N, C-alpha and C positions, 0 to 999 in steps of 0.2 A: 300854622300848618294847613288849616282849612282854606285860608285865602290863597296860599301858595298853590295848593292843589287845584282850586277852581280856576285860577288864572292860567296855570300851565295847561289845564284841560281846554281852556279857551284859546290856546295858541300863544301865550305870553311867556317869555323867558323869565324864570324866577329863581332866586337863590334864597333859601331859608336858613337862618343862622340859629343854632342851638348851642348855648355855652357849655352844657354838660355832655358827657359821653353817652348818656342814655336818657330815658324819660322817667326813671324810677325815682319819683318823689312822693313819699307816702302821705304827705299832708295836702296833696291836691284834692280838689273837689271831684267826686266820683258819681254824680247824678247826671245821667244823660236824659234830658227831658223830651217829651213828645215833640216839641218844636224841632229839636235837633234830629230826632229819629225821622221826622218828616223830610228834612233836608236829605238824609241818607236815602230815603225812599225815592225822592225825586232824582237822585243820582244813580239809581239802580243798584245801590249797595246795601240796602237794608237787610235782606235775607242773609247775605254773607256776614254782615256785622253781627247780627243776632245769633249766628252760629258760634260766636266766641262765648266763653264762659261769662255769665252775667246773672243777675237776679232781677225780677220784675216786681214792681210795687204799684198796685192800683189804688191804694188807699193810704192816707197819712193819718196817724193818730198821735195824740200827745197824752202824756201821763202827768197829772198834777197831784202830787202826793201819791195816794193809792188809787186815784180816780182816773180812768182811761176815757178820753174823749175823741171820737172820730172828727176830723177836721176837713178832709178833702177827698173827693171821690173822682178818680180819673176815668172810670169805666164808661162814662157817657160822653167823653170828648169826641168831637168830629175830627179825627186824625187817624192815620194808618196804625198808630200804636197808642193804646189807651192805658199807658203805664209809664212809670219812670224806670229806666234801666240803670241798675247799679253795676258799674264796671270800673276797675282801676283806670285812672286817667292815662297811665302809661300804655295800657292796651288800646285805648281809643286813639292816642297819638301814633302809636306804632301802626295801627290799621290805616289811618289816613296817610301816613308816610309811605306805606307800601303801595297804596293806590296811586299816590303822586309820583312815586319812583318809576312808574310805567310810562310817564309822559316825558317826551324827549326834551322839553324845555325846563324841566325841574331839576334843581340841585339842592340837596340837603347837606349843610356843612355842620358836622358835630364838633364839639370842643372849639367852637368859634363864638367868642363873646364880643358883641358890638360894644365898643367903648367910646366912640365919638362920631360926630357927623362930619362929612366932607362938604365943603361949601365952595361955590363960585359966585362972586358978586352977592346977590341977595337970595340965592337959591341953594337948597340942599341937593347935593349931587351924588351922595353915596355915604358909606360908613367906613370907619376904621374898626378893625376887629383884632382881638388877641386870639391866636390859635396855637395848637400844639407845635406847629412848625414855624412860629414867629408871627410878627405883625402882618396884617393883610389889609389892603384897601380894595373895596368893591364899589365900583361906580354904577349908578343906576338912574333911570328916568324918574323913579319914585322909591323912596324909602318908607316902609310901613313899620312903625314902632308897635310891636305887640309883645313888649317885654315886661308887662305886668305892672303891679301897683308901685313897685320901686323903679320904674322905668328910667334907665340911664339916658335913653335918647330924648325923652321929653324934657329931662333936666338939662341936657346939653342944648336943646332947642330954646330953652328959656321960656317955655309956654306957661302961662299963669294958671295956677291950680286953686280951686275952691275946696276947702276942707270942712267937713261937717262933723267930724268926731265920731267916737263910738264908745259905749260904756264898758265894753268887754274885750277880752282876748280869748283865744281858744288853745287848749293843750290837746294835741292830736297824738294818738298812739293806737296800737293794735294788740289784740289778744286773740287766742284761738276760739273757734266756735264749734259747738257740738251739734249733731243732727237734731237733738231734742230741744235746742234753743228756739225761741220765737224767731220768726222771719221778718224781713222787711226793714223799715226805718223806725227807730224809736226815738222820741224826744221826751225827756222827763224834766219837769220843773219841780224843784223842792226848795227848802229853806236855804236861801243864799246861793244856790247852785242850779245850773242847767246842764243836762247830760244828753248827748246825742250818740246813737249807735247805728252804724250802717252795716247791713248784712252783706258781706262779700263772699258768702259761701263757706270757705274754709276758715275764715276769721272775721272778727268784728273790727271795723274801723271806728274808733271812738273819738268823740270831741267833748272835752270837759270845759265848759264855758266858765270863765272866771272874771272878776272885776278887772277893768283896765289897769295894767301896771302891777298886778299882784303876783306875777309868776315867781319872782325872787322870794317873796314871802312864803309861798307854797313850797318852794324847794327847801327853804330853811327849816320848815316844819319836819321835813324828812319824807323819804319815799314810803315808809310804813304808814304814816298818816295819810298820804295821798292814796295808797292802796285801800285803806279803810274807807275813805270817802267815795272812791270809785265803786267799791263793792256794795256800798249802801244804796247807790243809785242805779247800778247796771242791771241788765236783764239776764245776767249769768252768775254762776256761783263764785264765792270769794276766791277759790283757788285760781281762777282765770286772772284776777287782778294780781295774784302773786307771780305771774309771768313777767311782770315789770320789775326787773332787778337792777336797772340802771337808768338814771335820768336821760341818758343818750337815746333811750327808746321813746322819749316824750318830746315832741316837737312843738314849739311855740308859734302859733299864727297870731301876729300882731294885727288886729282888725283895724282897718281904716276905711272911711267912706269919703271919696272926693271925686271931683271931675274937672276937666279942663274947661276953661271958658271958650277956648278955640282949639280945635283938634288938629289943626293943620298949619303948615307953612308952605311956601313954594317948594315942591319936591319932597314934602314930608306929610304923612298922615298917621295919627295915633288911633288905635282901635282897642277894644276890650278894656282890661283894667288899666292900661296905659292912658286911656281916655277917660275912664270912669270906674274907679275902684269901688267894688260892691261889698256890702256886708255879706257874711256867709249865710245870713238868714234866707231860707228858701233854696239855697244851693243854685242860685240863678246865674252866677257870674260866668261860668263857662258857656252857658247857653246864650246869654246876651252877647258874649264875645263872638260866638259863631254866627249869630244874627248880623253883627257888625261885618263880619268877614263876607257873608253872602251879599249883603248890600253893597259893600265895597267892590266885590268882584263884578256884580251886575253893572255897576256904574263905570268901572275903570277898564274892563277888558278891551273895549273898542278903542278908547283913547290910548291905552298902553300899546296896543298892536300898532297904532298909527304913530306912536312916540310923540303924542301931543297931549300931555296931561296938564291941564290948567287949574288955576285956583278955583274956578267955578265948579269943576268936577269934584274937587275935594270938599268944597263948601256944601255941595248937594248931599254928600254922604253924612256930614254932621247934621244937616237940616232934617234928613230922613230918620236918623237914629237917635238924635238927642232927646226927643220927647220920651221915647221908651226908657232911656237911661234915667232921665230925671224922675219920671213917674215911679219907676221901680225903686229908685233910691228914696223917694218920698215915703213910700209904703214901708221900706225897711227902717227908715228913721222913726216913723210912727211906732213901729213894733219895738224898736230899741228903747224908745223913751217911755212907752206905755206898758210894755210887757217885760222886756229884758232888765231894764234898770230897776224896776220895783222888785222883781224876783231876786236879783243879785243883792239887793239891799235889805231883803227880808230876813227875819230871824225865825219865822214860822212858816208852815206850809202855805203857799199863796192861794188866794181865792181865784178860781178860773175867771178870766175876763168875761164880760157879758157877751161879747161876740163869739167867744169859744162855746159858751153855753148854747147860743142860738144855733151854731153849726152842728153841735152834738145832737140837738133836739130835732132839727129839720133836715132830713136827708137831701132834699132838693137844693138847699142853700150850699151844700158841700160841693156842688158843681162849680160854684163861682170861684173859690180859691184854687180849685183844680185847673180851671181855665187860665187863671192869672199866672199860676206857677208853670203849668204844662205847656201852654201856648204862648203866653205873654202878650205884651202890647206891640202892635204892628209886626206880626211875624213875617219873616222874609221867605221868598221862594226863589229857587234857582232859575235864572233866565239866561245864563251864559251858555254858549254853544259848546258841544263836544267836538272840537275841530278834527281831532285825529280819528273820530268814529266815522267821519264822512268817507 
């Protein structure tokens, strides 16, 4: 959506396909980091965006057993926004879609699921899609696969994937929130379990981290047992957990960490999770995807307007963005192996890692994880022109 908006803004004809009829997916990530807010600032949209309902988090804390440790302080960032904005991802997508719809070259096709690639000789020339009105073929100078960790298009392209594994999955659900509840983001580490709660104003979006592949076992124990476990870890009273009356309210996120060895073919580029599926640790996935989109728009706007996109153009995008993806995944894998796995395998309250103790003790150090999470590695800036503004 962001790439489509930026390209249309730069005078390129774009069609964005969304297989659903809306963007309402409760299990999506909902943290809009300072790097993304900076992009909106550069586009002149930040004030309008922040007028939407959201919560602002300037500090991250973790609770280990009954001990609360401060870990990251965003208030010192050199950025227009020194906080993480918590906003349902459907509101973010709707906002970008509304901005893009004002551009003459932009089309958004809802209920249009890309199912296959069109090819001519050795080049991708478009996509086949299933729509509410029947099969559809769209021919294009470039196809961008932004269809996530289960990307159909990267599979159809036969691109080679490196898989790194993950020790956990996440059960996502929501419960109501009262005005007296604590605010912000909470992460709790306890014996064999990790619990995350995101403050969405009227309700909590909750993530219950479980050992990889154990979701069926948890369901077999029954919903009452699950509610008991949630209430033991959550920052809200037991009666909120009782709002879970059916397993349909609980969505499974199967965590995977992988990346393509090569992100492109003639006529095809993969970005975001389709190129590098991220762990949910740090909530960086959406923000890295947007950085990919900005880099791709910066590199491709002129070649697309001239209808001359070559392999070198696509190669440069991977060369620019791959290090950020690799480095971020390396950090996530270290945290998975050194923090998440030991906690999920523990039978008692875990001991805070030495690094967490350092961060809790020295306020100055908390600026480092804030920069890594909030700004990231090699942040991108908008350089594409606004053609219609001239």
